[in-house]
C-alpha positions, 0 to 999 in steps of 0.5 A, a space after each residue: 452499493 459496494 461499501 465494506 464495513 469492518 466492525 471490531 474485527 479480531 483475529 487470533 490463532 490457537 496459540 492466542 497470538 493476536 494478528 488483528 486487534 479490534 479493527 474498525 473501518 468503513 470503506 466507501 462505495 467505489 473507493 480505492 483504499 490501500 492497506 499498507 504496512 511492514 511484513 507481518 502487520 496483518 494487512 493480508 490477513 485482513 484482506 483474506 478475512 474480507 474475502 472469506 478465505 480466513 476465519 475471523 475470531 470475532 467481529 462483523 464484516 459487511 459487504 454492501 448491506 449484507 453481513 457476510 461472516 458466514 457466507 462462503 467466498 464464492 457468494 460474497 460478490 468479490 474478486 481476489 487478485 493474488 500476488 502469484 497471479 494463480 493462472 492455469 499454465 495449461 490453459 490459454 489466456 482466453 480460457 483462464 479469463 473465462 474459467 470462473 464464468 464456466 464454473 458458474 454455468 454462464 452461457 457461451 455467448 455471455 462468456 465470449 462477450 465478457 472475455 472480449 470486453 475485458 481483453 479490450 480494456 486490458 489490451 490482451 486481445 492479441 494474446 488470447 490464444 497464448 499460454 501463460 508461459 508465453 507472456 511477460 510478468 505484466 501481461 500475466 498480471 493483466 490476465 489475472 485482472 481480466 479473470 476478476 473483471 469478467 465476474 463484475 464483482 462488487 469489490 476487488 481485493 488485491 494482495 500485493 499484485 505487483 510485487 513480482 514485477 520489475 521496477 519499470 513494470 510496477 510503475 506502468 501497472 500502477 497507472 493501469 490499475 488506477 485507470 481500471 478503477 476509474 473505468 469500472 467504478 467499483 470498490 478496490 481494496 489493495 494491499 501493499 508493503 510499498 509506500 510509493 504504491 500506497 501514496 500514488 494509488 489510494 484515495 485513502 491509505 490505512 497504515 497498519 502495525 502489529 494488527 492495529 490501525 495507526 491512521 486512515 487518511 488521504 495520501 496528502 494527510 498521511 504524508 504531511 500530518 502523520 499522527 505518530 512516529 510509526 506513520 511518520 517513519 514508515 511513509 516517506 523515502 528516505 524516512 523522516 529523521 527523529 532527533 531528541 530535543 536536547 540535540 537541537 537545543 530545544 525541549 529535551 522531553 520532546 522528540 522532533 521529526 523532520 523530513 530529509 528534504 527539509 535539512 536544507 543548507 540555507 538560513 534556518 532557525 537551528 544550525 547543525 554541523 554533522 559528519 557525513 559518513 555515507 552518501 547515495 546518488 538520487 538522480 540530480 540529488 544526493 542523500 547524505 547520512 550522518 548521526 545527530 546524537 545517537 540518532 541516524 539521520 539523512 538529508 536530501 541535498 542538491 549541492 555537493 558534499 564530501 564523505 568524511 567531511 563536515 556538513 553545515 545544515 540548518 532547520 526551520 522550526 516550522 518544518 519540525 514535527 513534535 512527538 511525546 514520549 509515547 510517539 504521539 504527535 503533539 
């Protein structure tokens, strides 16, 4: 079993700055779970505490059925894939993948077998004798994954592993990592600030803000049933619009949310006329930006509109999300 359990995890630094605040989370065996949030929310700190690279202030961490609070990183049966790849530039791909096994005094025959297996899984066989500088960013990331695979760990920990790649490679590597998870059938804990990565890769998503878990759910639930305005605004691009009820002719004590793609130019319950001041091309669609009351809003539209002109919109009440004064979904 390679489940991971966090019980009442807290992290505070010497100046009493709390970066992780009483986090409780159970990650299932063989699950692909994504920790997502803005920079500084605590997601990488949480990952490093699971790895043993960062001390915890209080709480308990279990990997499988073993409490690992006082177990050093090398004995936790985890593999960590860093954002920077952390490859040795003077070593070949083969040597980089094999390095950890050599340090553990694994036999040469076993090392050779595991390196061959990992390189075949990651399509690295033809690059085994090259140095990292001779590889593309995507190939270097696969080498870092290969070094993790050969250890056959209970848990893979990945800290923004695709952030240094260009957009096309990120899309490719997302699918490769998902296929790798399906093939290896072990637990993956993946950190990103990119909501697209979170929505496309995770079995479940953990949304963090200021060291607190805001919601843990499937990608579909996170997107369609956000529990508060932070989750609703963080997940989705363009982000959800938030409009005061009084600006919609509705309950003035309620803050209403609506996705930009739902600000349709067709029959709806609520009619609005707005002044468009900025537009962005989005393939076959365009994003129009405007103000409703003192709130900045946007709409994703397939029809033409003109900057500096008025735009008639309509909203269905059934598409609205309702939030109370504390930002909690009603």
